[in-house]
N, C-alpha and C positions, 0 to 999 in steps of 0.2 A: 724321369729316366736320366741317367748321367749323360752329359754331352761333352764335346770337346770345347771347353770354354778357354779364353785366354787366361794364362796364369797370373795370379796377383802376387806371387812370391818368387824369389830367385829359384832357378831350377834346382839348385843344390838342396833346397828345403823339401823338395818333392821326391820322395824315395818310393820304390816299389812296395816296401813294407807298409808305409802309410797309405798309399794309394788304394789299398784293398778295402779301406773303410769308406762307408757312405752314410752320411747323416742328412736327415730331412728336418727342416725347421718351419714352423707355421706361427706367424704372429705379426707384430707391428713393424711397419717400415716408415721411414720419415726422411724428409730433406731438412737438414739442420743448417741454420744460419747462426754462426758463432762470432762472438767478439769478446774482448777483455776491456775492463775499466779499472781505474786505480782503486776506486771504492764505489760501492753501490749508491746511486744517486737518491736524493730526497724527491718526494712527490713534487710535481710542477717545477722541475729544474731541467737544465740542459747538461749534458755530459758527453765529452769526447771519448770515442772508443778507439781501440787498436786491435791488431791481429785478426782482422776480419777473415772469415773462412766459410765456405759452403761445402757441406759434406753429407753423405748418406748416413742415416742413423736408424735406430730402432733396436730393441733388446735382442730379439732372435736374429735379426739381420746381421748385426755386428758380431754376435757370437759365431755365426757361420763364416764371417770374414776371417776371424781368428783361425778357424779350422782349415779354411781354404789356403791361407798363407802357410799353414803348418803341414800341408800336403794331403789333407783329407778331402775327398769328394763330397760336395755339399749342394743341396738344392733348397731353394727358399719358396715357401707358399705364403703369399701376402696379397693385400688389396691395394690397388692403385686405380687412378682414373687416367684418361688419355690427355692429361694436361702436362705442362712443362715440368711440374713437380714430379709427376709420375714417371716421366721419361728419364729425368735425372736420377731418381731412385733406382730404376732398373739398370741404368748405365753404371751407377756406382757399384752395384753388385756384380754385374757381368765383367767389369774391369778387374775385379778381384778373383774371378774364376768361380763365383757362386752361380749355380744354375737358376734361371728364372722362368723356366718353362711352366712351372706350376703357379705362377702369379696370375691372379684374377684381375681383369681390367673391366671396370664398369664405366662406360663412356658418358661424357657430359657432366661429370662431377668435378670434385677437387680432391687431390691426394693430400695426405697428412704432411704438415710442415711445422717447424718450430723455430723460435728465436731463443738463443741461449746466451746469457750474459754472465761472464766469469769475472769475479773480483780478483784482481791480481795478487793482492797481499795474502788472501786466504785460500785461493784456488777453488773456492766454493762457487756454485753457479745457480742461477735462477732460470727456469725453463718456462717459456710461454709457448704453448702448443695448441694446435687446432686438429681435432680428430678428422679423419677422412670424411668428406661429404659425398660419398658415392655408394652408400649401402653397406653391405656386409658380405662375407663369404658364406654360402650355404653349404651344409654337409655334402650335398651331391656334387659340389664343385671341387671337392678335394681329390687330388690324383691318387687314387687307392693303390695303383701299381707301384708308385714311388715309395709310399710308406711301407708297403708289404715287403720290400727288399732292403729296407734301411737297417743299419746297425744300431741306430738310436734316433729317437724323435725328440726334438726340442720345441717347447711351447712357452708362451708368456701369458696365455689366457685372455688376451685383449679381444680376440674374435672367439667368444666363448662357445657358441654352438659348434662352430667348425673345430675348435680345439677339443671339445668333448668327443666329437665324432672321430677325430684323428687319434685321440688317446685310446678310445675303445678298439679301433682297428689295430693299433700297435699292441695293446694288451692281448688281444685275441691271437696274435702271432708271436708272442713272447719277445717283443722288441722293447728295450728299455725306454721309458718315458722320463725326460728331464724337464722340470717346470721351474721357470723363473717367476716367482710369485712376488709381485711388487706391492700390491695392496689387496685388501679383502673385498674384492668386487663381487657382485652377484655371480653365482656359479662357480667361484673359485674353490670352495671346499669340496664340491662334487668332483672337480678336476683333480684336486689333491688326492682323492681316493683312487684315482686312476693313474697316479704318478708313482714311479719307482724312486726317483731322486728329486727331492724337494729342496731347492736352494732358494730360500726366501729372503727378502729384504727385511731389515729391522722393523720397518713400518708394518709389514704384513704380520710379523710375529707379535708386535705390540697390540695391533688391532685384534688379533685372535686371542691373545692372552689376557687382555683387560687388566694389565698391571701385575700379573703373576710373574714369578721369576722365570728366567730362561731354563733353569733346571727342571721346572715343571712344564713349561710350554713345549720344549722340544720332544719329550716323550709323548705328550698328548698329541702332537702333530703326527708322530710316527704311528700312533694307534689308529689313525685314520687310514693307513695303508702304505705310505712310502717306506721303502727299506732304509733309505738314507735321508736324514734331515740336517740341513746346514742353514744357519742364519748369518747373513753378512752384516757387519756393523760399520761399514764405511772405513774411515781412516783408523778405526780402532782394531780392525781385523775381522774375525768371524768366529763362530762357535758351531760345533757339530757333535753328534752322538757317535762316539767311538767305543765299541764294546760295552754298550749300555751306560757309558759315562759321558756327561757333557764336557767337552774339551774346548779350550780357547786357543785360537791360532792368531798370534800377533801379526799385524800388518807389516809389509816390507817398508822400510824407511827410505823415502825418496824425497827430493825437493819437488813438490807437486806444482804444476801449472794449471791443471784442470782435472776435475774428477768425472767429467762427462764420459760415459761409456765404461767406467771401471767395472761396474757390476756385470755388464754385458760381456766384457773380456773375461771376467772371472768364470762365467758360465761356459764360454767357449773352451777355455783351458781345462776346466773340470771335465768336460765331455771328452777332450783329447785323452786325459788320463783314464777315463772310464773305458774308452776304446782299447787302451793298452792293458785293460784288466788289472789296473793298479788298485790297491786298497784305498779306502776313503781318505785316510790321512794324507797319503801321497797325492791324490787328486786335488785335495784342498790346498796342499802346499804349492803345487804348480799353479793353481788358480790364483792364490795369494800373490805369488811372485809376478805373474803376468799382469794382474790388475794394478798392482803398485807401479810397475814400470810404465804402464799405459798412461799414468797421470802426468808424465813428464812432457806431454805435448797437448796442444789445444785440440779438442774434439775427441770423438770416440774411437777413431781408427788410425790417425797418423802415428800415434804412440804405441801401437801394438808391437810388442817385441818379437824378435825371431824366436823360434823354438829353442835354439841353442842358448840365447841370452836368458830366457825364462828358466831353463834347466839350471844354468849356472847360479842364478840368484835364488832359485828354489833351495839349493844346497846350503845357502848362507842363512836360512831362516832358523830361528830358535825352535826347539821342540814345543809342541802344544802343551798347555798347562791344564790341570783340572779347573773347571769353571769356578769353583768356590775360591780357589787361590786367586784367579784372575779378577773375579768380581771385587775383591778387596782393593785391587789396584785402581778400580774406577770409583768405588763407592765407599771405601774405608771399611773397618771391621764391622 
């Protein structure tokens, strides 16, 4: 249920028009320890790091932070333990105005955490992470009443049984389901069949397609059930099905410091456009702008742009191209 949580964005960003929307997310949450190095070290060597930071993370959790900062009411359902990691994860969301009443706490275990090392010259990162050691979320632990009145449900498939149960609840009530598909884990294709908006990472598409072209993979994924299929390509941009044609969306050009959380921010911004009932192309354009701008800071959340800044940069993006034209830019004739 929505609660009066402290705002994570300036009051001007929270308008009555936006506040009428409510999004529920279920998925992974983490405490991230981040640092930068000049270049990635060799094995059995020592390396001095800079820019140390501790932040809340996780695909769905960070997407909801975007929505909360942009004035949308959001509640998160995730798994933590009663350890310091778990408490920090909860606080990181509550400080942003994301509701945590649906979080499941299994006592006596360890919450998820990660070490993220960013190479300064390339802005690429290596993630060392430990999954939560406190069980899982059971379908009966899902707050049904929250999902039932949501305007959208966002999932990442990490808690697969709970995700499937939540997706079925949303589908039964006509609530759009948005899936952040990172890799082809067990149960993910079943979840795709319950999804309305599939926004998949390149890794997921490649694992599913087994070397086939994206012009073939995206229509095949849509045949599984989603109305919309988008594949993110990192610094190269993204591709999506628009009017039955695969289109390429160039990335926003920025001087990147870190790519951590860019995909998570992409999803949050996409959902914002979905709530406004924008067409797919406009939703992807906003997501592209927000994700690119987020790469200017270390970590997944400090670089989240304001809604106004994302809208301004969205207007500067080039028009999407037919995939066959764009493919030649990467692969040649």
